[in-house]
ZAMIKOL-182095 format. One line per 3 residues: number of its first residue (from 1); their letters; for each residue x, y, z of C-alpha. Coordinates in nm, 3 decimals, always signed. Example, Ala and Ser with C-alpha at 12.3 -4.5 7.8 and 13.67 -1.06 7.14 Angstrom:
REM residues 2
1) as) +1.230:-0.450:+0.780; +1.367:-0.106:+0.714
REM end
This chain:
REM residues 505
1) xxx) +9.035:-1.327:+10.315; +8.632:-1.236:+10.275; +8.523:-0.940:+10.367
4) xxx) +8.201:-1.039:+10.536; +7.926:-0.782:+10.712; +7.761:-0.962:+11.099
7) xxx) +7.449:-0.672:+11.235; +7.601:-0.440:+10.990; +7.961:-0.499:+11.050
10) xxx) +8.270:-0.534:+10.878; +8.491:-0.831:+10.931; +8.777:-0.957:+10.745
13) xxx) +8.778:-1.354:+10.815; +8.955:-1.647:+10.655; +8.782:-1.754:+10.339
16) xxx) +8.546:-2.018:+10.368; +8.600:-2.032:+10.754; +8.195:-2.142:+10.947
19) xxx) +8.018:-1.832:+11.012; +7.971:-1.981:+11.371; +8.351:-1.976:+11.477
22) xxx) +8.383:-1.625:+11.229; +8.122:-1.440:+11.431; +8.270:-1.575:+11.765
25) xxx) +8.652:-1.463:+11.664; +8.422:-1.145:+11.679; +8.259:-1.091:+11.966
28) xxx) +7.911:-1.196:+11.818; +7.790:-1.536:+11.985; +7.534:-1.745:+11.761
31) xxx) +7.361:-1.955:+12.032; +7.414:-2.356:+11.916; +7.442:-2.709:+12.055
34) xxx) +7.477:-2.946:+11.779; +7.818:-2.786:+11.593; +8.144:-2.856:+11.696
37) xxx) +8.422:-2.752:+11.546; +8.585:-3.095:+11.531; +8.276:-3.299:+11.411
40) xxx) +8.101:-3.304:+11.113; +7.743:-3.027:+11.048; +7.468:-3.237:+11.145
43) xxx) +7.185:-2.938:+11.108; +6.999:-3.134:+11.374; +6.914:-2.815:+11.742
46) xxx) +6.841:-2.525:+11.432; +6.982:-2.267:+11.725; +7.220:-2.110:+11.521
49) xxx) +6.977:-1.946:+11.286; +7.041:-1.592:+11.141; +6.890:-1.393:+10.856
52) xxx) +7.081:-1.367:+10.531; +7.070:-1.071:+10.275; +6.908:-1.229:+9.966
55) xxx) +6.772:-1.536:+10.136; +6.377:-1.499:+10.272; +6.433:-1.753:+10.519
58) xxx) +6.611:-1.827:+10.796; +6.914:-2.052:+10.776; +7.149:-2.193:+11.009
61) xxx) +7.514:-2.051:+11.007; +7.662:-2.376:+11.155; +7.613:-2.508:+10.776
64) xxx) +7.768:-2.160:+10.601; +8.070:-2.048:+10.507; +8.245:-1.733:+10.462
67) xxx) +8.268:-1.573:+10.175; +8.312:-1.212:+9.996; +8.053:-1.023:+10.066
70) xxx) +7.825:-1.249:+10.278; +7.551:-1.042:+10.500; +7.336:-1.179:+10.788
73) xxx) +7.217:-1.073:+11.088; +7.195:-1.233:+11.465; +6.993:-0.929:+11.648
76) xxx) +6.661:-0.929:+11.487; +6.383:-0.997:+11.618; +6.289:-1.302:+11.337
79) xxx) +6.613:-1.433:+11.456; +6.573:-1.389:+11.817; +6.177:-1.495:+11.822
82) xxx) +6.316:-1.834:+11.676; +6.611:-1.893:+11.878; +6.351:-1.860:+12.176
85) xxx) +6.121:-2.129:+12.005; +6.373:-2.367:+11.934; +6.528:-2.361:+12.283
88) xxx) +6.202:-2.416:+12.398; +6.182:-2.713:+12.225; +6.472:-2.854:+12.370
91) xxx) +6.338:-2.782:+12.753; +6.016:-2.984:+12.638; +6.112:-3.329:+12.806
94) xxx) +6.418:-3.170:+12.960; +6.417:-3.239:+13.400; +6.484:-2.941:+13.607
97) xxx) +6.777:-3.123:+13.811; +7.015:-2.829:+13.791; +7.107:-2.803:+14.147
100) xxx) +7.212:-3.185:+14.127; +7.371:-3.173:+13.744; +7.736:-3.161:+13.745
103) xxx) +7.681:-2.930:+13.442; +7.578:-2.676:+13.601; +7.829:-2.393:+13.539
106) xxx) +7.903:-2.459:+13.216; +7.574:-2.570:+13.125; +7.446:-2.418:+12.739
109) xxx) +7.073:-2.517:+12.840; +7.173:-2.287:+13.106; +7.365:-2.031:+12.976
112) xxx) +7.126:-1.987:+12.651; +6.812:-1.990:+12.898; +6.982:-1.652:+13.066
115) xxx) +6.980:-1.514:+12.780; +6.712:-1.613:+12.506; +6.506:-1.807:+12.710
118) xxx) +6.069:-1.754:+12.739; +6.088:-1.737:+13.119; +5.712:-1.819:+13.048
121) xxx) +5.623:-2.153:+12.918; +5.348:-2.238:+12.710; +5.410:-2.597:+12.746
124) xxx) +5.193:-2.781:+12.880; +5.194:-3.193:+12.811; +5.353:-3.372:+13.063
127) xxx) +5.692:-3.438:+12.975; +5.847:-3.792:+12.879; +6.036:-3.909:+13.183
130) xxx) +6.355:-4.174:+13.051; +6.627:-4.380:+13.216; +6.840:-4.242:+13.497
133) xxx) +7.220:-4.278:+13.614; +7.250:-4.599:+13.272; +7.640:-4.688:+13.315
136) xxx) +7.785:-4.699:+12.933; +8.108:-4.839:+13.024; +8.363:-4.765:+13.289
139) xxx) +8.421:-4.405:+13.195; +8.067:-4.241:+13.164; +7.704:-4.223:+13.286
142) xxx) +7.421:-4.123:+13.034; +7.075:-3.979:+13.195; +6.850:-3.992:+12.934
145) xxx) +6.613:-3.780:+13.012; +6.891:-3.484:+13.010; +7.018:-3.530:+12.629
148) xxx) +6.839:-3.304:+12.383; +7.025:-3.514:+12.099; +7.232:-3.303:+11.967
151) xxx) +7.445:-3.579:+11.806; +7.809:-3.462:+11.932; +7.906:-3.772:+12.075
154) xxx) +7.762:-3.994:+11.836; +7.957:-3.858:+11.572; +8.274:-3.838:+11.799
157) xxx) +8.256:-4.217:+11.797; +8.189:-4.233:+11.391; +8.500:-3.996:+11.314
160) xxx) +8.695:-3.945:+11.550; +8.778:-4.297:+11.776; +8.594:-4.432:+11.538
163) xxx) +8.487:-4.691:+11.721; +8.092:-4.599:+11.611; +8.014:-4.705:+12.000
166) xxx) +7.719:-4.463:+12.065; +7.435:-4.447:+11.849; +7.044:-4.337:+11.873
169) xxx) +6.771:-4.532:+11.905; +6.366:-4.513:+11.814; +6.148:-4.258:+11.714
172) xxx) +6.028:-3.924:+11.802; +6.022:-3.782:+12.169; +6.087:-4.160:+12.295
175) xxx) +6.480:-4.132:+12.121; +6.765:-4.183:+12.321; +7.169:-4.204:+12.325
178) xxx) +7.255:-4.563:+12.381; +7.537:-4.869:+12.300; +7.542:-5.077:+12.033
181) xxx) +7.336:-5.404:+12.180; +7.390:-5.238:+12.534; +7.761:-5.294:+12.504
184) xxx) +7.953:-5.188:+12.759; +8.248:-4.898:+12.573; +8.555:-4.981:+12.678
187) xxx) +8.815:-4.777:+12.438; +9.047:-4.463:+12.551; +8.890:-4.194:+12.433
190) xxx) +8.541:-4.225:+12.632; +8.588:-3.912:+12.798; +8.550:-3.643:+12.516
193) xxx) +8.206:-3.710:+12.508; +8.138:-3.543:+12.860; +8.382:-3.272:+12.724
196) xxx) +8.150:-3.143:+12.388; +7.833:-3.289:+12.572; +7.617:-2.936:+12.604
199) xxx) +7.412:-3.018:+12.872; +7.468:-3.253:+13.164; +7.370:-3.557:+12.950
202) xxx) +7.650:-3.754:+12.993; +7.903:-3.683:+13.279; +8.256:-3.847:+13.393
205) xxx) +8.266:-4.162:+13.681; +8.560:-3.977:+13.790; +8.388:-3.628:+13.818
208) xxx) +8.031:-3.686:+13.918; +7.973:-3.519:+14.218; +8.340:-3.418:+14.293
211) xxx) +8.366:-3.011:+14.249; +8.130:-2.745:+14.169; +8.289:-2.571:+13.842
214) xxx) +8.261:-2.194:+13.947; +8.512:-2.335:+14.236; +8.831:-2.455:+14.000
217) xxx) +9.129:-2.226:+13.895; +9.240:-2.341:+13.545; +9.579:-2.334:+13.435
220) xxx) +9.749:-2.442:+13.095; +9.973:-2.741:+13.128; +10.107:-3.069:+12.904
223) xxx) +9.997:-3.413:+13.018; +10.295:-3.638:+13.124; +10.124:-3.953:+13.006
226) xxx) +10.328:-4.013:+12.657; +10.518:-3.873:+12.405; +10.229:-3.714:+12.230
229) xxx) +10.264:-3.357:+12.469; +9.854:-3.349:+12.498; +9.764:-2.950:+12.527
232) xxx) +9.535:-2.972:+12.859; +9.418:-2.799:+13.128; +9.439:-2.822:+13.497
235) xxx) +9.135:-2.748:+13.655; +9.225:-2.728:+14.080; +9.081:-2.659:+14.376
238) xxx) +9.308:-2.299:+14.564; +9.644:-2.498:+14.456; +9.542:-2.743:+14.627
241) xxx) +9.373:-3.044:+14.480; +9.356:-3.095:+14.139; +8.979:-3.233:+14.006
244) xxx) +9.014:-3.335:+13.644; +9.234:-3.278:+13.344; +9.068:-3.171:+13.044
247) xxx) +9.200:-3.080:+12.679; +9.320:-2.789:+12.522; +9.322:-2.748:+12.203
250) xxx) +9.585:-2.733:+11.921; +9.564:-2.833:+11.591; +9.933:-2.912:+11.526
253) xxx) +9.911:-3.181:+11.841; +9.581:-3.263:+12.007; +9.313:-3.090:+11.804
256) xxx) +9.047:-3.078:+12.041; +9.110:-3.436:+12.256; +9.270:-3.660:+12.474
259) xxx) +9.305:-4.006:+12.574; +9.100:-4.140:+12.915; +9.450:-4.252:+13.007
262) xxx) +9.664:-3.926:+13.020; +9.306:-3.759:+13.171; +9.368:-3.994:+13.472
265) xxx) +9.752:-3.860:+13.546; +9.676:-3.610:+13.755; +9.592:-3.834:+14.035
268) xxx) +9.919:-3.913:+14.095; +9.987:-3.482:+14.232; +9.670:-3.515:+14.483
271) xxx) +9.747:-3.621:+14.880; +9.710:-3.977:+14.885; +9.993:-4.019:+14.624
274) xxx) +10.261:-3.761:+14.730; +10.526:-3.768:+14.940; +10.464:-3.426:+15.121
277) xxx) +10.790:-3.443:+15.378; +11.130:-3.436:+15.376; +11.247:-3.798:+15.511
280) xxx) +11.538:-4.035:+15.618; +11.555:-4.355:+15.699; +11.099:-4.272:+15.736
283) xxx) +11.223:-4.033:+16.011; +11.021:-3.729:+15.883; +11.221:-3.365:+15.877
286) xxx) +11.231:-3.008:+15.703; +11.299:-3.014:+15.340; +11.598:-2.761:+15.427
289) xxx) +11.736:-2.988:+15.681; +11.754:-3.266:+15.443; +11.914:-3.054:+15.174
292) xxx) +12.195:-3.000:+15.446; +12.251:-3.342:+15.521; +12.274:-3.398:+15.177
295) xxx) +12.505:-3.099:+15.039; +12.779:-3.246:+15.365; +12.784:-3.576:+15.222
298) xxx) +12.859:-3.443:+14.878; +13.118:-3.212:+15.031; +13.283:-3.442:+15.198
301) xxx) +13.333:-3.654:+14.857; +13.384:-3.358:+14.592; +13.687:-3.197:+14.818
304) xxx) +13.851:-3.617:+14.849; +13.808:-3.588:+14.482; +13.578:-3.867:+14.417
307) xxx) +13.285:-3.795:+14.231; +13.371:-4.133:+14.033; +13.132:-4.222:+14.357
310) xxx) +12.902:-4.026:+14.278; +12.603:-4.100:+14.063; +12.283:-3.975:+13.913
313) xxx) +11.985:-4.169:+13.777; +11.738:-3.904:+13.538; +11.401:-3.951:+13.420
316) xxx) +11.244:-3.837:+13.047; +10.984:-3.724:+13.220; +11.195:-3.404:+13.388
319) xxx) +11.153:-3.092:+13.168; +11.407:-2.883:+12.923; +11.459:-2.653:+13.284
322) xxx) +11.528:-2.958:+13.493; +11.755:-3.153:+13.282; +11.964:-2.801:+13.209
325) xxx) +11.994:-2.684:+13.593; +12.030:-3.039:+13.678; +12.369:-3.083:+13.412
328) xxx) +12.478:-2.729:+13.505; +12.547:-2.771:+13.874; +12.676:-3.171:+13.889
331) xxx) +12.845:-3.155:+13.581; +13.010:-2.849:+13.490; +13.024:-2.713:+13.854
334) xxx) +13.153:-3.010:+13.990; +13.273:-3.244:+13.736; +13.042:-3.487:+13.778
337) xxx) +13.019:-3.775:+13.490; +12.828:-4.065:+13.649; +12.470:-4.028:+13.472
340) xxx) +12.246:-4.340:+13.446; +11.878:-4.339:+13.298; +11.695:-4.586:+13.092
343) xxx) +11.765:-4.644:+12.740; +11.633:-4.294:+12.597; +11.705:-4.372:+12.271
346) xxx) +11.565:-4.661:+12.236; +11.224:-4.507:+12.339; +11.272:-4.254:+12.106
349) xxx) +11.386:-4.551:+11.794; +11.052:-4.807:+11.923; +10.809:-4.482:+12.002
352) xxx) +10.493:-4.493:+11.760; +10.149:-4.418:+11.796; +9.905:-4.690:+11.981
355) xxx) +9.588:-4.638:+11.864; +9.625:-4.466:+11.531; +9.481:-4.129:+11.727
358) xxx) +9.703:-3.956:+12.047; +9.837:-4.242:+12.265; +10.174:-4.339:+12.166
361) xxx) +10.405:-4.615:+12.307; +10.744:-4.324:+12.465; +10.566:-4.308:+12.825
364) xxx) +10.746:-4.004:+12.879; +10.665:-3.641:+12.791; +11.004:-3.495:+12.766
367) xxx) +11.227:-3.794:+12.582; +11.331:-3.567:+12.250; +11.449:-3.319:+12.532
370) xxx) +11.596:-3.560:+12.728; +11.826:-3.650:+12.416; +11.865:-3.246:+12.308
373) xxx) +11.994:-3.179:+12.714; +12.206:-3.502:+12.730; +12.397:-3.384:+12.398
376) xxx) +12.449:-2.992:+12.441; +12.610:-3.073:+12.791; +12.830:-3.358:+12.638
379) xxx) +12.705:-3.573:+12.859; +12.720:-3.960:+12.843; +12.421:-4.165:+12.976
382) xxx) +12.444:-4.506:+13.066; +12.160:-4.751:+13.138; +11.991:-4.840:+13.494
385) xxx) +12.110:-5.193:+13.417; +12.468:-5.116:+13.435; +12.411:-4.853:+13.713
388) xxx) +12.282:-5.175:+13.915; +12.608:-5.309:+13.844; +12.759:-5.051:+13.983
391) xxx) +12.584:-5.045:+14.309; +12.649:-5.413:+14.371; +13.040:-5.357:+14.332
394) xxx) +12.984:-5.081:+14.561; +13.163:-4.806:+14.293; +12.873:-4.614:+14.361
397) xxx) +12.852:-4.480:+14.688; +12.609:-4.156:+14.645; +12.362:-4.208:+14.451
400) xxx) +12.100:-3.954:+14.336; +11.776:-4.015:+14.191; +11.525:-3.794:+14.022
403) xxx) +11.235:-3.994:+14.027; +10.956:-4.069:+13.767; +10.591:-4.044:+13.849
406) xxx) +10.363:-4.307:+13.800; +10.398:-4.685:+13.728; +10.757:-4.605:+13.577
409) xxx) +10.860:-4.471:+13.895; +10.809:-4.838:+14.012; +10.996:-5.042:+13.724
412) xxx) +11.255:-4.868:+13.732; +11.291:-4.806:+14.068; +11.259:-5.155:+14.161
415) xxx) +11.560:-5.216:+13.946; +11.819:-4.945:+14.127; +11.636:-5.020:+14.512
418) xxx) +11.759:-5.383:+14.508; +12.069:-5.313:+14.377; +12.145:-5.016:+14.658
421) xxx) +12.409:-5.218:+14.962; +12.409:-5.041:+15.292; +12.691:-4.848:+15.208
424) xxx) +12.553:-4.619:+14.942; +12.425:-4.304:+15.092; +12.097:-4.246:+14.828
427) xxx) +11.925:-3.931:+14.790; +11.600:-3.934:+14.594; +11.409:-3.648:+14.453
430) xxx) +11.015:-3.760:+14.398; +10.712:-3.565:+14.429; +10.532:-3.958:+14.476
433) xxx) +10.519:-4.126:+14.771; +10.525:-4.483:+14.649; +10.909:-4.404:+14.544
436) xxx) +11.023:-4.306:+14.849; +10.853:-4.628:+14.993; +11.037:-4.810:+14.748
439) xxx) +11.389:-4.684:+14.883; +11.302:-4.695:+15.254; +11.643:-4.564:+15.402
442) xxx) +11.702:-4.287:+15.147; +11.693:-3.929:+15.198; +11.386:-3.872:+15.026
445) xxx) +11.293:-3.513:+14.937; +10.961:-3.411:+14.798; +10.965:-3.235:+14.446
448) xxx) +10.655:-3.073:+14.284; +10.408:-3.302:+14.034; +10.429:-3.296:+13.682
451) xxx) +10.133:-3.063:+13.672; +10.265:-2.843:+13.924; +10.574:-2.709:+13.719
454) xxx) +10.623:-2.446:+13.510; +10.886:-2.480:+13.206; +10.908:-2.686:+12.901
457) xxx) +10.856:-3.021:+12.725; +10.965:-3.110:+12.342; +10.782:-3.410:+12.243
460) xxx) +10.809:-3.670:+12.001; +10.765:-3.464:+11.676; +11.025:-3.198:+11.866
463) xxx) +10.782:-2.946:+11.960; +10.834:-2.760:+12.250; +10.556:-2.610:+12.439
466) xxx) +10.507:-2.481:+12.762; +10.368:-2.586:+13.094; +10.275:-2.277:+13.294
469) xxx) +10.153:-2.477:+13.696; +10.260:-2.200:+13.908; +10.088:-2.374:+14.198
472) xxx) +10.269:-2.554:+14.470; +10.026:-2.812:+14.687; +10.236:-2.873:+14.935
475) xxx) +10.478:-2.654:+15.122; +10.748:-2.851:+15.142; +10.745:-2.931:+14.808
478) xxx) +10.937:-2.742:+14.576; +11.105:-2.772:+14.185; +11.353:-2.899:+14.091
481) xxx) +11.548:-2.554:+14.019; +11.495:-2.491:+14.362; +11.593:-2.808:+14.541
484) xxx) +11.917:-2.749:+14.340; +11.975:-2.349:+14.430; +11.916:-2.448:+14.786
487) xxx) +12.184:-2.771:+14.774; +12.451:-2.518:+14.602; +12.407:-2.259:+14.884
490) xxx) +12.447:-2.570:+15.113; +12.766:-2.646:+14.945; +12.895:-2.357:+14.945
493) xxx) +12.905:-2.312:+15.302; +13.157:-2.402:+15.536; +13.174:-2.728:+15.696
496) xxx) +13.231:-2.730:+16.065; +13.587:-2.838:+16.071; +13.656:-2.518:+15.861
499) xxx) +13.479:-2.282:+16.078; +13.683:-2.399:+16.342; +13.977:-2.372:+16.169
502) xxx) +13.885:-1.998:+16.076; +13.811:-1.926:+16.437; +14.189:-2.033:+16.525
505) x) +14.311:-1.803:+16.282
REM end
């Protein structure tokens, strides 16, 4: 540890820690643009100037490491004037188009201007005009006029994604960000440059002009795109529509980043892809009625000791708590033993980094947790192919499918749906409309999507992480725990024949 002094107050901080971060950790803001804790030091913006005891000249805090006895001030007139003039320099050619800029509400220029700005500009020169809405690839758009040349995006492509896709070209006030030979960016980490852009120069095509950020609520979750388990923020509006995912800092998992494929997974949660109403054979009904029908068929088979005719297919996308609820109800309480899934052990054994950064081969976020749950509850999960064979031979009369989201649901679901005969009663628990369409005759019950859930997931490295979720976008969609809870309640109610017998007695 090191004892430092900021504005006359002593603080104990980690020795060697960057001064910008150390000040922020202790509630003191040092304005900055080019500095980012996940990138190298550039010292380009000169906004983070401070006075250092024993040094006659102003120093940049981003290039200052905390050491014992270090004393700085951020509140002197000399520092305040330097920050104001540096900010004025950044605004020389910046367009005043805040009302139509996607960065409004989370823009460093806006925030710092209100805190440190001159308010009365002394610049009289005409602004240098540059290209606007420049297409840099399939994910992002560049407004060259808004760019303040902080270089964050360039350093990201050089140091993190290793693509070196971006550079600064030309000289003086004609300098611009651009791609090498104007070639489009094609990598899987483009939108990270949008996240770290402190102004509205780089914008995401997917989020561009969709929503003002101050209308969005934020909740912490875990990306469901692969076994990495990247920490994310879910930005949704009133729990009714999700607009984007942004990476949440975790130095042990994903640092400050996430891949573009993972960002797109939020789309599975929104209206156009969701099953919002329970249905049987295409006919919609309330979820409560669907659960009653399900419970009645299950109760008949269990009462007749025909549990060997009940099969359950599970997905490694289920959370640890969901798996625990499934095994406790079906295996422990009702004695059902026929469980099926993909070959999860094979997915885990073959899992590896796809690009050397974040994305992994295993498409599920909880394969490791799935294997732990199976072992804990002493359940044997046979393959999807074995399930298909038993369906074709009519050995399973009641099938329950807990379907995953996205493309994997189609891949595995087609194997099961093609083997389903007319004599098998099938129940589908899914948030996805496409999955329900793949099982047209099934009793389909809507469940929460991955990002709405609360619970835990265990990633490829055995790290168990929390999803906070806690919002419900559609009234009829329930958590799997709630669905199984209501199923248990209905199951324990007497059948009509039992009620009549009780009435006679």
